C-alpha positions in Angstrom: 75.7 78.3 97.7 77.3 79.5 101.1 77.6 83.3 101.5 80.9 84.9 102.1 79.9 85.4 105.6 79.4 81.7 106.2 82.7 80.8 104.4 85.0 83.3 106.1 85.9 83.5 109.8 87.7 86.9 110.5 90.7 86.8 112.9 90.2 88.4 116.3 92.9 91.0 115.5 90.6 92.5 112.9 88.3 93.9 115.7 91.4 95.0 117.8 91.1 98.9 117.5 94.8 99.4 118.3 95.9 97.4 115.1 93.4 98.9 112.6 95.7 101.8 111.6 98.9 99.9 111.9 101.1 100.4 108.8 104.4 98.6 108.8 107.4 99.9 106.9 111.0 99.0 106.5 112.2 101.0 109.5 110.2 98.6 111.7 111.9 95.8 110.2 115.5 97.1 110.8 114.5 98.3 114.4 113.3 94.7 115.2 109.7 96.0 115.9 108.0 93.4 113.9 107.1 90.0 115.7 107.8 87.5 112.9 105.5 84.7 114.4 102.6 87.1 114.5 103.3 88.6 111.2 103.5 85.2 109.5 100.4 83.9 111.4 98.4 86.6 109.8 99.7 86.6 106.2 99.1 84.5 103.1 101.7 83.9 100.4 100.5 84.9 97.0 101.8 83.6 93.8 103.8 86.8 93.2 105.3 86.7 96.5 106.3 83.1 96.2 108.2 83.9 93.0 110.0 86.7 94.8 110.9 84.6 97.8 112.2 81.6 95.8 114.2 83.6 93.2 115.7 85.8 96.1 116.8 82.9 98.0 118.2 81.2 95.0 120.4 84.3 94.5 121.6 84.3 98.2 122.5 80.6 97.7 124.5 81.6 94.5 122.3 79.5 92.4 121.4 82.2 89.9 122.8 85.4 88.5 119.7 87.5 88.7 120.5 90.0 91.5 117.8 92.8 91.2 114.1 92.4 91.7 112.0 95.4 91.1 108.6 95.2 92.5 105.8 97.0 90.5 102.1 97.0 91.6 99.5 99.6 91.3 98.1 101.7 94.2 99.1 100.1 97.4 99.4 96.7 95.9 101.6 95.3 98.7 105.1 96.0 97.6 106.3 97.0 101.1 104.6 94.0 102.6 106.4 91.8 100.1 109.9 93.3 101.0 109.1 93.1 104.8 108.2 89.3 104.2 111.4 88.7 102.4 113.4 90.6 105.1 111.8 88.6 108.0 112.5 85.4 106.2 116.1 86.4 105.6 116.7 87.3 109.3 114.8 84.3 110.7 115.6 81.0 109.1 113.4 78.9 111.4 110.2 80.4 109.7 111.2 79.6 106.2 110.0 76.0 105.7 106.5 76.9 107.3 106.0 80.0 105.1 106.9 78.6 101.8 108.2 75.0 101.0 111.5 74.8 99.1 113.1 77.8 100.8 116.6 77.0 102.3 116.5 76.2 105.9 119.0 77.5 108.6 121.5 74.9 107.7 121.4 75.4 104.1 121.6 79.2 104.4 122.3 80.2 108.1 123.2 83.8 108.0 121.9 86.6 105.6 122.8 90.3 106.3 119.6 92.4 105.8 119.8 96.1 105.0 116.8 98.3 104.4 116.0 101.9 103.4 112.9 103.8 102.9 112.9 106.7 100.4 110.7 108.6 102.8 114.0 109.2 104.6 115.1 111.9 102.3 117.4 113.6 104.7 120.0 110.9 105.2 123.4 112.8 105.3 125.6 110.4 103.2 123.3 109.2 100.4 121.6 105.8 100.2 125.0 104.3 100.0 126.2 105.8 103.2 123.1 104.4 104.8 123.9 100.9 103.5 127.4 101.1 104.7 126.2 102.1 108.2 123.8 99.4 108.5 126.4 96.9 107.4 128.6 98.1 110.2 131.3 99.4 107.8 130.6 103.1 107.5 134.3 104.0 107.4 134.8 102.1 104.1 132.8 104.6 102.3 134.1 107.6 104.1 135.8 109.1 101.1 132.3 109.1 99.3 130.6 111.2 101.7 132.1 114.7 101.5 131.7 115.4 98.7 128.9 113.1 97.8 130.0 110.7 95.0 129.0 107.4 93.8 131.1 104.3 95.0 132.5 102.1 92.3 132.2 98.4 91.8 135.4 97.7 93.8 134.3 99.8 96.7 131.0 97.9 96.9 132.7 94.5 96.7 134.8 95.5 99.6 131.9 96.8 101.7 129.8 93.7 101.1 132.3 91.1 101.6 131.2 88.5 104.1 127.9 86.8 104.4 125.2 87.0 101.7 123.6 90.4 101.7 120.0 91.4 101.1 119.4 95.1 100.3 115.7 96.1 100.4 114.8 99.6 98.8 111.3 101.0 99.3 109.6 104.2 98.1 112.5 105.3 96.0 110.4 107.7 93.8 109.9 110.2 96.8 113.6 110.1 97.5 114.7 110.6 93.9 112.3 113.4 93.3 113.8 115.3 96.4 117.4 114.3 95.4 116.8 116.3 91.9 116.9 119.5 94.0 120.2 118.8 95.5 123.3 119.7 93.5 126.4 117.5 93.5 129.1 119.2 91.5 127.8 119.5 87.9 125.0 117.0 88.6 122.5 116.2 91.2 122.0 113.6 93.9 119.4 111.7 91.9 121.8 110.9 89.2 124.6 110.1 91.6 122.3 107.8 93.4 121.3 106.2 90.3 124.8 105.3 89.4 125.7 104.1 92.9 122.8 101.8 93.0 123.5 100.4 89.4 126.9 99.4 90.6 125.7 97.9 93.9 123.6 95.3 92.0 126.5 93.4 90.9 127.0 91.7 94.3 124.1 91.4 96.7 120.4 90.8 96.3 118.6 94.0 95.7 114.9 94.2 96.1 113.3 97.5 95.4 109.9 99.2 94.7 
C-alpha cells in the first residue's frame, strides 16, 4: 500500500509563506479581492457544498420555494468558505459548469445581485438592513428605517429587492447579535429588531447564513 506521501502531491502555493496566513472573509468577496480562477483551481467541491450550490441556484432560477439556507458546522468547518464559493459562482457565471455540473450557465441565469455581510462589522450605522440596501444601491428606499432604527416590512423588502435575482450572504451573525443586545431600540434592542428584519427579508431572495 502506498503511503500518503506517495499518493498526494502538494500544490506549490502550500509552500508560499505569503499565503499561509491568508484567511478570506465576505468583505474580500464584495471588494473584488478574490481571484475566482485561483480560488477554484485550489478548491474541491464537497458533498455538502454541492447541495448548497445546487439548491441555491434552483431558488435563484425560481424552481423551488426554499429561500433560506443555514450553514451549521463545528469549529471552523468551512462555513465562510462555502458562502464565498456560492458568492463567486453567482457573480461569475463562466465558472459554474467547471465547478459543478448542472449549475445554470450565463445564458440560463446571466445576472445575480450579490450582497454580503459579516457580523464582525458590529458598527454598521443603519443595521444589517441598511447595509444590504446600500450594497443593492438603493439606500434611500430604507431611509425611514434608519433613524430611529426599525425593521423594514415585507412590502419594503419587496420594493428594495425588485430586479435581478438576489443572493444575500450573512456570516458570523452570533457576534453581531450578541453586541446588538446591548443597543436599545425603543422598548426593545437591536438584536430583536434585526431578527424581525431578517425574517421578513427571507421571503424574496436567497439568504445563506452561518
